[in-house]
C-alpha positions in Angstrom: 6.6 19.0 -6.2 9.3 17.7 -3.9 9.3 19.4 -0.5 5.5 20.1 -0.6 3.4 18.3 1.9 0.6 16.0 0.8 -2.0 18.2 2.3 -0.7 21.2 0.4 -0.6 19.2 -2.8 -4.2 18.1 -2.3 -5.2 21.7 -1.7 -3.4 22.9 -4.8 -4.8 20.1 -6.9 -8.4 21.0 -5.8 -7.8 24.7 -6.4 -6.4 24.0 -9.9 -9.2 21.7 -10.9 -11.8 24.1 -9.7 -9.9 27.0 -11.4 -9.9 25.1 -14.7 -13.6 24.2 -14.5 -14.6 27.8 -13.4 -12.5 29.3 -16.2 -14.1 27.1 -18.8 -17.6 27.8 -17.5 -16.9 31.5 -17.2 -15.5 31.8 -20.7 -18.4 29.8 -22.1 -20.9 32.0 -20.2 -19.1 35.2 -21.4 -19.0 34.3 -25.0 -22.5 33.0 -25.0 -23.8 36.3 -23.5 -21.7 38.3 -25.8 -22.9 36.5 -28.9 -26.5 36.8 -27.7 -26.2 40.6 -27.1 -24.5 41.1 -30.5 -27.1 38.9 -32.2 -30.0 40.9 -30.6 -28.3 44.2 -31.5 -27.8 43.0 -35.1 -31.4 41.8 -35.4 -32.8 45.0 -34.0 -30.6 47.2 -36.1 -31.2 45.3 -39.3 -35.0 45.3 -38.7 -35.0 49.1 -38.1 -32.8 49.7 -41.1 -35.2 47.5 -43.3 -38.3 49.4 -41.9 -36.6 52.7 -42.6 -35.7 51.8 -46.2 -39.2 50.6 -46.9 -41.0 53.4 -45.0 -42.4 56.7 -46.3 -40.2 59.3 -47.8 -40.1 63.0 -47.0 -38.7 65.9 -49.0 -36.6 68.4 -47.3 -35.5 71.8 -48.7 -32.4 71.4 -50.8 -32.4 67.7 -50.4 -33.9 64.8 -52.4 -36.6 62.7 -50.9 -35.2 60.7 -47.8 -36.8 58.1 -45.5 -38.8 59.5 -42.6 -36.6 57.6 -40.2 -33.9 60.3 -40.9 -35.7 62.5 -38.4 -37.1 59.9 -36.0 -34.0 57.7 -35.2 -32.5 60.0 -32.6 -30.2 57.4 -31.0 -28.9 56.1 -34.4 -26.7 57.4 -37.2 -28.3 57.0 -40.6 -27.4 57.8 -44.2 -28.3 57.0 -47.8 -25.3 55.7 -49.7 -25.3 56.1 -53.5 -23.7 53.5 -55.9 -21.0 56.1 -56.7 -20.0 56.4 -53.0 -21.8 59.7 -52.2 -24.1 59.8 -49.3 -26.8 61.9 -47.7 -27.2 62.2 -43.9 -29.3 64.5 -41.7 -26.5 64.8 -39.2 -23.4 62.9 -38.2 -22.8 60.3 -40.8 -22.3 56.6 -39.9 -19.1 55.0 -41.0 -19.1 53.5 -44.5 -16.7 51.2 -46.3 -16.4 48.5 -48.9 -19.2 46.3 -47.5 -21.7 49.2 -47.5 -20.7 50.3 -51.0 -21.2 46.7 -52.2 -24.7 46.7 -50.8 -25.4 50.1 -52.6 -24.1 48.6 -55.8 -26.4 45.6 -55.3 -23.5 43.2 -54.9 -24.5 42.1 -51.4 -28.0 41.6 -50.0 -26.9 43.3 -46.8 -23.9 43.8 -44.5 -23.3 43.8 -40.8 -20.0 44.8 -39.2 -18.3 46.4 -36.2 -16.4 49.6 -36.8 -13.6 49.9 -34.3 -12.8 53.5 -35.1 -16.3 54.8 -34.1 -17.0 51.9 -31.7 -20.3 51.1 -33.3 -22.2 48.4 -35.1 -22.9 49.2 -38.8 -25.7 47.7 -40.9 -26.4 48.3 -44.6 -29.6 47.2 -46.4 -30.7 47.9 -50.0 -32.8 51.1 -50.6 -34.0 53.0 -53.7 -30.9 53.7 -55.9 -28.4 52.8 -53.2 -28.2 51.5 -49.6 -29.5 52.7 -46.3 -26.7 52.6 -43.8 -27.5 52.7 -40.1 -25.1 52.5 -37.1 -25.5 52.2 -33.3 -22.9 52.8 -30.6 -21.5 49.8 -28.7 -20.7 51.7 -25.5 -23.6 50.3 -23.5 -23.2 46.8 -24.9 -19.5 46.7 -24.0 -20.2 48.2 -20.6 -22.6 45.3 -19.9 -20.0 42.8 -21.0 -17.4 44.5 -18.8 -19.7 44.2 -15.8 -20.4 40.6 -16.7 -16.6 39.9 -16.9 -16.1 41.5 -13.5 -18.9 39.4 -11.9 -17.5 36.2 -13.5 -13.9 37.0 -12.2 -15.2 37.7 -8.7 -17.3 34.5 -8.7 -14.4 32.5 -10.1 -12.0 33.8 -7.5 -14.5 33.0 -4.7 -15.0 29.5 -6.1 -11.3 28.9 -6.2 -10.8 30.1 -2.7 -13.7 28.0 -1.5 -12.3 24.9 -3.3 -8.9 25.5 -1.7 -10.5 25.7 1.7 -12.6 22.6 1.1 -9.5 20.8 -0.2 -7.6 21.7 2.9 -10.4 20.5 5.1 -10.8 17.2 3.2 -7.1 16.7 3.1 -6.7 17.4 6.8 -9.6 15.0 7.7 -8.5 12.3 5.3 -4.8 12.5 6.3 -5.5 12.4 10.0 -5.2 8.5 10.1 -2.0 8.8 8.0 -0.6 11.3 10.5 -1.5 8.9 13.3 0.4 6.1 11.4 3.3 8.4 10.9 3.4 9.4 14.6 3.2 5.7 15.5 6.1 4.7 13.3 8.1 7.6 14.7 7.2 6.4 18.2 8.2 2.9 17.4 11.5 4.1 16.0 12.3 6.3 19.0 10.9 4.2 21.9 10.3 0.7 20.6 6.7 1.0 21.9 4.6 -1.4 19.9 1.1 -0.5 21.3 -1.6 -0.7 18.6 -3.1 2.5 17.1 -6.8 3.2 17.8 -9.0 2.5 14.7 -12.0 4.6 13.7 -14.2 4.1 10.7 -14.2 1.3 8.1 -12.6 3.0 5.0 -9.3 2.2 3.3 -7.3 4.2 5.9 -9.0 2.2 8.7 -8.1 -1.0 7.0 -4.5 0.3 6.6 -4.4 1.1 10.3 -5.7 -2.5 11.1 -2.9 -3.9 8.9 -0.3 -1.7 10.6 -1.6 -2.9 14.0 -1.2 -6.5 12.8 2.3 -5.7 11.8 3.0 -4.2 15.2 1.5 -7.3 16.9 3.6 -9.6 14.8 6.7 -7.5 15.6 5.9 -7.5 19.3 5.4 -11.3 19.2 8.7 -11.7 17.4 10.5 -9.5 20.0 8.9 -11.5 22.8 10.0 -14.7 21.2 13.5 -13.3 20.9 13.5 -12.2 24.6 12.3 -15.6 25.7 14.9 -17.3 23.6 17.8 -15.2 24.9 16.6 -15.6 28.5 16.2 -19.3 28.2 19.5 -19.7 26.3 21.3 -17.7 29.0 19.8 -19.9 31.7 20.8 -23.1 29.8 24.3 -21.8 29.0 25.0 -20.8 32.6 25.3 -24.3 34.0 27.8 -25.8 31.5 29.9 -22.6 31.4 30.1 -22.6 35.2 31.1 -26.2 35.3 33.8 -25.6 32.6 35.1 -22.6 34.5 35.3 -24.5 37.7 37.2 -27.5 36.2 39.6 -25.3 34.3 40.3 -23.2 37.4 41.1 -26.4 39.3 43.3 -27.7 36.5 45.2 -24.4 36.3 45.6 -24.2 40.1 46.9 -27.7 40.2 49.5 -26.8 37.6 50.9 -23.9 39.7 54.3 -24.6 41.5 53.9 -25.9 45.0 50.2 -26.7 44.6 48.9 -30.1 45.6 49.0 -32.4 42.6 45.9 -34.1 41.3 45.8 -37.9 40.9 45.7 -39.3 37.5 42.2 -40.5 38.1 41.0 -37.1 39.2 42.6 -35.4 36.2 41.0 -37.9 33.8 37.6 -37.4 35.4 37.9 -33.6 35.1 39.0 -33.8 31.5 36.1 -36.1 30.7 33.8 -33.6 32.4 35.3 -30.8 30.3 34.9 -32.8 27.1 31.3 -33.5 28.1 30.5 -29.9 28.8 32.1 -28.8 25.5 30.0 -31.4 23.6 26.8 -30.2 25.4 27.7 -26.5 24.6 28.3 -27.4 20.9 25.0 -29.2 20.7 23.2 -26.3 22.5 24.7 -23.7 20.2 23.8 -25.8 17.1 20.3 -26.1 18.3 20.0 -22.4 19.0 21.3 -21.6 15.5 18.8 -24.0 14.0 16.0 -22.6 16.1 16.8 -19.0 15.1 16.9 -20.1 11.4 13.5 -21.8 11.7 12.1 -18.7 13.4 12.7 -16.7 10.2 9.9 -16.8 7.6 11.0 -18.8 4.6 9.3 -19.6 1.4 8.7 -23.4 0.9 8.3 -24.5 -2.7 10.6 -27.4 -3.4 8.8 -30.8 -3.9 10.1 -33.2 -1.2 9.9 -37.0 -1.1 9.3 -37.6 2.6 10.4 -41.3 2.4 13.9 -40.1 1.2 14.1 -37.6 4.0 13.2 -40.2 6.6 15.7 -42.7 5.2 18.5 -40.1 5.3 17.7 -39.2 8.9 17.6 -42.9 9.8 21.1 -43.5 8.4 22.4 -40.7 10.6 20.5 -41.8 13.7 21.6 -45.4 13.4 25.3 -44.3 13.6 24.8 -42.8 17.0 22.0 -44.9 18.5 24.3 -47.7 19.7 22.4 -51.0 20.1 19.0 -49.5 19.6 17.2 -50.9 16.6 14.7 -49.2 14.3 11.6 -50.9 13.0 10.8 -48.9 9.8 7.5 -48.9 7.8 7.2 -46.1 5.2 4.6 -45.3 2.6 5.4 -42.8 -0.2 4.4 -39.2 0.4 5.3 -36.0 -1.3 4.9 -32.4 -0.1 6.3 -28.9 -1.0 8.9 -28.1 1.6 12.4 -27.6 2.8 14.1 -31.0 2.7 17.0 -29.9 5.0 14.6 -28.6 7.7 12.4 -31.7 7.5 15.4 -34.0 7.8 16.6 -32.1 10.9 13.1 -32.5 12.5 12.9 -36.2 11.7 16.5 -36.7 13.1 15.5 -35.0 16.3 12.5 -37.3 16.7 14.7 -40.4 16.1 17.5 -39.1 18.5 14.9 -38.4 21.2 13.4 -41.9 20.8 16.9 -43.6 20.9 17.9 -41.6 24.0 14.9 -42.9 25.9 15.2 -46.5 24.7 17.2 -49.0 26.6 20.2 -50.8 25.1 18.9 -53.4 22.7 15.5 -51.6 22.6 13.4 -51.0 19.5 12.1 -47.8 18.0 9.1 -48.0 15.6 9.2 -45.5 12.8 6.0 -45.4 10.6 4.9 -43.1 7.8 1.4 -43.5 6.5 -1.6 -41.4 5.4 -4.2 -40.5 8.0 -8.0 -40.0 7.7 -7.7 -36.2 7.2 -5.6 -36.5 4.1 -2.3 -35.8 5.7 0.8 -37.9 6.4 1.4 -39.1 9.9 5.1 -39.8 10.8 5.0 -41.7 14.1 8.1 -42.4 16.2 7.5 -44.7 19.2 10.2 -45.7 21.7 10.3 -48.5 24.3 11.3 -46.2 27.2 9.4 -45.1 30.3 7.0 -42.8 28.3 6.0 -39.2 29.0 4.1 -38.3 32.1 0.6 -37.0 31.3 1.4 -33.6 32.9 4.5 -33.2 30.7 2.9 -34.0 27.4 1.5 -30.5 26.7 5.0 -29.0 27.3 7.4 -31.4 25.6 7.5 -29.3 22.4 8.3 -26.0 24.3 11.7 -24.5 24.2 14.1 -25.7 26.9 11.4 -27.7 28.6 12.9 -30.8 30.3 10.9 -33.0 32.6 12.3 -34.0 36.0 13.4 -37.3 34.6 15.3 -35.7 31.7 17.4 -33.2 33.6 20.2 -35.7 34.2 20.3 -36.8 30.6 22.3 -35.0 27.8 20.4 -32.6 25.6 19.5 -28.9 25.2 15.7 -29.1 25.5 15.4 -27.6 22.0 15.2 -30.7 19.7 11.4 -31.2 20.0 10.7 -27.4 19.7 12.6 -27.5 16.4 10.3 -30.4 15.3 7.2 -28.3 16.2 8.5 -25.2 14.3 9.4 -27.2 11.2 6.0 -28.9 11.2 4.0 -25.7 11.6 6.1 -24.0 8.9 5.0 -26.7 6.5 1.4 -26.4 7.5 1.4 -29.4 9.8 1.3 -30.1 13.6 2.8 -32.3 16.3 1.4 -34.5 19.1 2.8 -36.5 22.0 1.1 -39.4 23.8 1.6 -43.0 25.0 2.8 -45.7 22.6 1.3 -49.2 22.4 4.8 -50.5 23.1 4.7 -48.8 26.5 7.0 -45.9 25.8 6.3 -42.5 24.2 4.7 -41.9 20.9 5.6 -38.6 19.0 3.6 -37.9 15.9 4.2 -35.2 13.2 1.4 -34.5 10.7 2.3 -33.0 7.3 0.1 -32.1 4.4 0.8 -33.3 0.8 -0.1 -36.2 -1.3 0.8 -39.8 -2.2 4.1 -40.0 -4.0 
């Protein structure tokens, strides 16, 4: 039924179901009434034939003695059938055949049949020296059945039309929420408008609308995150790109014939500035790619030994931490997760602590179970710490405190830590460290390894 709307299919299905049910009921009613009429006719005709055969006889001139019913059954045709096949009748003879002759020859106790030629019902019962045959026209009976057939056809047609109308009404009312959903999806596709759809009722379609609204909300939130990411990324990229453009334009202008030459010291300073800006851009692009990857929903199933993850991150952090030392205390812990993402988050915590620690400073790295049955990975530095007003914002994208604006970094490292922790069912926290610096903690679910 391709190309047929769902409402028309529901209407057609309702009409077909009712048509089938009405057809079965009508056929059952017709055949029940027909059998009842024929049974009453046979019983009445057989009774009258038996009474006529057993009733008084009368002699007529030129005829042998015949039942009195010959002259009293005005609406019936009656005759006496002899065993040799001859018959006597006062007027029009009823039809006779093999069955009636068998009754006359005492081979059958009685017979009942319909004679299609005369359109009558024929009954034969035993009588003296033969059989009494009686027939009655079926015209009135068949007229009654014809009227019944017409009534049943009219009622069936009306029932089918009523069922089709009811099916159309039910389909229209039931599909109205689906039509709203269809209009909403078309609106989203054409305009990008993610407003929720009004919900009415509490049935399955209402729950479907609620689910669709949840999907629209999630899509709107995703779009908002993308807009914020693009806006923040554009803002952060503008400064290094402007600096690069300025330095390159100065270098190119100095290379033109007749232009004032730059001193070797100025050239080296500009080249160092260009290299620094390129390094900052590379780090920013890498963080943006990582952040976009973490934004995508990913299934996490692989068992991960968190101690191994921390040790791999430590080996990378030590190579670029200079004289900063790491005081490491780790207890076994296992969780289902993404080892690569977890290593990236731990490395960001370690790099952040090393950046804020002075030369020769110490960073404490501790992994241990907490009271809630989770693992707490604590990274404490020996730097100036985080101001109380900055602590709620340090895990936001591109957030950099007033003290951090002069230091290298993209402002995305700790936001990646937060996203990785939340994707694994954990959380993050920032506060003061007993050593006097900042303490960053990442809580992760799991169990002892």
